[in-house]
N, C-alpha and C positions, 0 to 999 in steps of 0.2 A: 661957549668955548669948551672944547674937550679937555679933560684933565689928562695929564701925562700918564703913560702906562707904567706900572710898577717894575716891569721887566723890559730891558732893552734888547729887543730882537728885531732885526731889520727884515723888511719885506723881501729884500733881495736874497737873504739867507734862506727864507722859506721857498722862494722860487728855485734857487740852486738845489735845495733838498729835493724838490719835486723832480728836477731833471735827473738826479741820481736814482731816485726811486723808479722813474719811468724806464731808465736804461737797464735797471736790474730785472724788471718785469715781475711776474709772480701772479698767483691766483687771487681771486677776490676773497675778502674777509666775510664776516658774519652778515654784513649788509648786502652782499652779492654785487657790490659796485665794482666794475672792472676798471682798468686803466683808461680805456676809451670813454667809459661812462663819466669818470671823474674829469676827464679832459674837456668834455663837452661844455662844462660851465667852470672852466679852470680858474678864471679870475675870482669868481665868487667863492669857490672852494678854498683857494689859497688864502684869500682874505680872512675867511672864517678861522682857519688854522692860526694865522698870524695874530688876529685879534684876541682869540682865546688864550693862546700861549703867552702873549705879551701882557695880558691882564691877570694871569694866574688862574683863569677859570677853565683851562683845558682839562678834561677828564677823559681818559681813553675808554672806548667802548669795549665790550667783552671780546675775547679772542676766540676765533673759530678753532675748535679742536678737530684735528684730522689725524687719523691713524693710518700708517703705511706699513706694509709687511717688513719685518726685519728678522732674518735668521729664523729662530724658533718662536718669535713673538712679534710685537709691533713697536714701532717708534711713534711717539705722540708728538705732533707738531702743533704749534699755536700760530695761526695765520691772522695777523692784524688786518684791519681795513686799509685801503689805499691811503685814506686821510691820515690814519694813525701812523702808517709807515713814513709819511712825509714828516709828521711831528717828531717821530723817533730819529729820523735822519738829521733834523735840525739840532737835536741834542748831541748826536754822534759827531757831527761836524764841529761842534764846540769843544767836545771832550777829547776826541781822538788825538789831535796834535800833542796835547800834554802827555797822554799816556804813551804815545809812540816814542817819546823821548826817553822813557825809562824801561820799556819792554826789553826782554832779553833777545840777543841775536839769534838764539836757537829756538825761538818761538815763531812759527811760520803760518799759523792758521788765521785767515780772515784779516790779514794785514796788508797795507799798501806795498806794492812792489815785491811781494813775497808769494810763493806758491807751494803747492804740494810737491811739485817736481824739485824745488829747491831742497825741501826736507828729505826727499828720496835720495837726491844726489849726495848730500852730506852723510846720510845714514849708510849708503853704499860704501863710501870711502872709509867710514869708521868701522864698519864690519870687517874690513881687511886688517885693521890695526888692532882691534879688540876682539878677544876670543868669545866673550859672553855678552848677551843682550838680555835686559829685563824688558819684556813686552808688557807694558802697563795698560790696564783697562780699568777706568773708574766707573763704578756701577751707577748708572742713572745720573750722571753728573748734572745735566741741565735741569733735571727734576728735583735735585736735592741741594743745590747751591744755597748756602746759608745767607740770609739777608743781613743779619747783624754783622758778620765778618765782611761781607761785601760793602756795607755802609762804612765800616772803618777804613777799608782800602780806598773807597771813593774820596773820603774826606782828607786823605793824605795828599790828594792831587787837585782837588777843587773845593772852593767855598762858594761857587756860583749858586745862588739860591734856586734859580729856576731849573738848573741842571739836576740838582739833588731832589727837588720837588717832583719833577716829572718822572725821573727814574723810579722814585718810590711809588708813584701811582701806577707805572707800568708793571712793576713787580707784583703789585697787589691786584691788578686787573684780573677778574675771574675768566675762566674758560666756559664756552658754551658748546654743547654737543649738537649733533644734527637733529636730535629730537627735542631741542630746547632746554635741556637740563643745564643748570648753572653750577659750575664747580668752583668753589672758593679755593684760594691757594694761600699757603703760609710759608712756602719756600720755593726755590727754583726760579728760572727765567725761561720763558717758552722758546724752544727751538723754532725758528721761523720768523722771529722778530728782528728788526733792523739793529736794535741796540744790544741784543742778547750776545752775539759773538764778542763784542767789545767788553762787556761785563764779564763774560766767561774768561777772556784773556787776562783781565785785571785780577780776578779772583785767583786764577792759577799762577799768575806772576808771583803772588805772595805765598800761596799754599804750596807751590812746587818749585818754580824756577829759582826764585831768590833764595829760598830755603836750601835747595840743592847746591847752589853756588857757595853759600855760606858754610854749610856743614860738610860738604864733600867737593871742595873746589877743583879737584883733579878729574872729576867725573864728567864725561861728555854725554849729551842727550840731544834729542830733537823732539819738539812738541808741536803738534798741529791741533789746536783747540784742546779737547780732552783726550786725544790720542797721542801717546808718547812712547819712545823707546830710550833706554838708558844703557850705555856701554860700560862693560867692566872687563878687567884684565884676567880675572880668575873666577872659578866657581865659588870659592869661599867669599870673595868680595861681593859677588852677585847675590848670594844668599843673605849676607848681612845687610846689604843695601836694600834688598827687597823688603826685609822685615822693617827697616827704618822708614821706608816710603809708606808701607802699609800703616804704620803707627802715625806718621805725619798726616795721612789722609783722614784717619779717625779723629785726630786732634782738630782737623778742619771740617768736621761734620760730614765727611765723605767716606767712601769705602772702596777699596780695590776689589774688583770682581774675583772671587776665590778660584774660579775655574779658568777665566780668560787671562788673568795675570800670571805670567810664567817666565821661567828661565830658559834661554835658548843658547845652545852651543853652535858657534859659527864653523861648521864642519867644511873643510875644503882639502885640497891636495897637501897642504902643509900642516893641517890640524885634523888629525884622524883619531882622536880619542872616541871611545864608545859612550854616547849619551842618548837618552831617549828622545829628547826634543831638539831637532836641528832645523827648524823652520819657524817663521812667524810672518803674519800679514800686517802690513802698514800702508794705509792710504790706498787700498785696493791693489797693492802689489804684494807678491809672496817672495820673501827672501829665503832662499834655500840653496843647498849644493846643486850645481848644474855643470854640465859639460860646456865649456866656453873655449873660444879660440884666441890665442894671444896675437901680438902684432906680427909675429913671424909665422903664423899659421898653425902652430902646434896646439892640439887640443889638451885641455887640462880641466880638473874639477875646481871650480871657483864658487864662492858664496855670493850670489848675485840676485837681484830682483827681476821679476817678470810679472805680468798681469796675473792676478790671483784667480783660482777657479771660481770663486764667488762672483768676482767682477765679470768674468767671461759669461757666466750663466745669466747675469743681469743684462748683459749686452744682447745675448741670444733672445731673451724674453722681450726686450724692447724691439728688436728687429722683427720678431714673430708678430708682435702686436701691430706692426705697420701694415701687415697683410699685403705684402708686395706681390705683384703678379709675376709668375715665372716666365710668361710669354706676353708679347704685345704685338698687335698688328701695325704699330706705328714704326716708321723708319727713323733712323738717327737724325736725319735732317728736319723732321717734323717736331 
């Protein structure tokens, strides 16, 4: 007779996690197993995940380290195996409903029924009402997230032993490079993991959102994961708040990027003071003064968003990589 499993995880939960992982797609991890490969022996693969997770014997494999170009450097992604993504999704499905009930309304990244366009829309409205913006950039956030502080935040919302156990194991899972080098980790959560965005939102809920609501309740902001803008009424207020945010990040073992974190004046037809910085990028859109047309057809200078030059360049590069033919001998009907 089989003894009962120490952790109560249903097989149906594991199957539902697989459906979500499959819908999201993604590249293979370190074992080079694709979604279709995993699905060929689906019943056995899902049973293995369920059996190990419910018995406490699940240990994540190494995470595949992938570097992608980013501005003047590279962004490091950590790609889990398909099997590990399913396991992470099981934990996410257990933890997310509890965290969603406490997250701030102005947190938009990687949350159900919220999108980048929601964050852009509210930022556009607030730029009309507030003269100054703090364009916040946290230096290497996903690579530097502090495990001790994250653990304290987690334990405020769950005492589920298997949730805490597996999150700890995922945080400590080493990365493996293409040449087989193993990189041990002591902080951070890999970009590319299923559970990472949820952990990032939890960390910044306490490090940023809740702190800002408590210490500066009149201030409006929008945050999408580690990308945030804060609205201020005056330059003096913006300077003081920027210093306070920089100190808060240091207190939470993070750092504002000294070059990318900046104060921006929302210059338009009704606000024409002379200031050096009058534009900022947020979620691939550039907010800056532009000629726009009002409802009566009159042109005026407004402070509005449009696709940023960087985003345009990325689109051009993707289209160019498609190698589309300029001419074809086929007719439209064929």
